[in-house]
C-alpha positions, -999 to +999 in steps of 0.1 A: +000+005-002+018+028-011+004+069-002+014+105-008-003+120+026+038+130+038+034+174+041+062+198+044+064+188+085+058+149+078+031+143+100+011+182+086-012+160+063-032+132+087+002+110+078-005+088+107-043+089+111-051+081+072-025+052+067-031+038+104-068+037+098-055+023+058-034-005+070-059-021+092-087-014+069-071-028+037-039-044+043-037-080+050-011-095+074+018-102+045+011-064+034+043-040+032+032+000+039+052+029+017+062+048+039+069+027+065+076+056+094+086+096+097+115+112+119+103+150+124+129+176+126+133+213+138+162+239+140+161+271+151+167+300+120+172+337+113+146+354+085+142+391+094+127+393+059+103+369+058+095+369+094+088+411+089+062+403+060+047+373+076+042+401+106+028+424+074+006+405+056-007+382+079-002+397+108-002+365+127+027+346+142+006+316+159+005+300+123+022+275+106+036+288+075+048+267+045+075+289+028+105+284+005+139+289+016+152+319+008+190+330+004+189+355+041+177+321+059+206+315+081+203+278+107+213+285+139+215+249+146+216+215+131+180+199+124+175+180+155+148+154+160+115+157+176+093+121+174+089+092+153+057+081+135+057+044+121+027+033+100+016+003+125+018+022+158-011+032+172-038+004+156-069+026+167-073+063+162-073+085+196-101+104+208-077+132+221-036+127+215-003+150+226+029+141+212+057+161+225+091+166+210+118+186+233+151+198+220+183+212+233+199+232+208+236+250+211+235+287+188+256+294+160+256+331+150+275+321+116+253+304+089+258+269+092+257+258+054+233+237+029+236+213+008+227+233-020+248+263-009+256+277-045+222+281-054+216+299-016+241+321-019+240+325+021+248+351+037+283+354+061+267+378+079+265+372+117+227+366+131+211+391+152+179+368+162+167+339+163+130+344+144+118+310+146+117+270+138+118+254+107+101+220+105+117+189+080+111+154+079+134+118+072+110+090+057+120+053+055+103+047+030+112+009+022+141-011+025+164+015+034+151+039+003+148+071+026+137+108+018+158+133+035+144+169+032+169+186+056+190+213+039+216+211+060+224+170+059+243+155+040+215+126+028+192+156+018+181+142-013+142+161-023+137+195-040+094+186-035+090+199+001+092+232+013+100+241+045+077+241+074+080+279+097+073+278+132+072+318+139+077+334+173+061+362+185+091+374+198+124+372+180+156+360+205+184+383+208+209+361+204+234+388+215+219+389+252+213+351+250+229+326+259+244+300+231+217+273+245+179+274+233+150+249+245+122+242+217+093+223+226+068+213+196+033+196+208+010+176+175-022+177+193-051+158+174-085+155+184-111+136+171-148+138+169-171+105+174-202+101+158-230+089+179-259+079+157-261+045+166-266+037+128-228+048+121-220+024+143-204-011+135-186-035+147-147-044+149-128-070+164-168-076+186-165-046+202-192-018+187-171+016+178-184+050+170-177+061+135-148+093+130-166+122+118-139+148+121-105+151+132-085+185+144-047+188+144-030+214+155+003+225+164+020+238+197+054+255+202+075+280+227+111+283+231+133+299+264+170+301+270+190+276+295+196+309+308+177+336+329+188+363+303+168+345+272+132+351+281+107+325+276+083+332+251+046+318+259+032+284+245+025+297+205-012+286+195-024+266+228-051+245+220-052+255+184-069+288+189-054+304+160-043+275+133-066+240+133-060+221+108-096+197+097-105+167+082-138+157+076-143+122+073-168+095+080-143+064+086-170+034+093-206+045+085-240+025+089-229+003+064-201-013+075-178+003+044-150+020+054-138+055+038-111+074+044 
């Protein structure tokens, strides 16, 4: 079973939820699900022009944005792993879930080279602020065949997906900050169950409600290891600024699965 539910952040287009349900419904015991797993990464970055454009055009710094990697973007640390998700890790879709990833970065004010530096024209200017986090993923498709979207990685091999950007409401001044930055990202989901008895069916001998709607949102924050680095409050708490909604009914009264 092959799918292309991977988004710029790996799991931002419902890859875990859709894949896990399709695997249970359509794939037999000997079958293979491709992709097999997705590992999500983030890296702190400096991007003053992009940040000001988002602030001016959208006036919302508590949303995640898909954006191209312009020549002004500077990585302040190598991308670090947040979490790993497997195609068959959760046999049942939870009503609510919160997956947390926390990483500690050792910041640098100099630009980190990227895999395609010749076309990027990376600046050698010293970065003054951290404006947010850039999100990437590495996916194990099948039998060691890997897709890697991290531009600073030696294994980088895909231009198809752009960057997923989490801006900070207040950019962090690197001159006043310590060299360490702790970042936390939460992947949150909430499923709405169908209460109508006609939309229930028996699975594995038990009666389960069908799923009518799944909501997905991300929350993120950054704070310094030293007291001189101010803490940014949690962004997009409870999805109040940005929520992705998947309207679906995974099981109908007729017993046919729909995704």
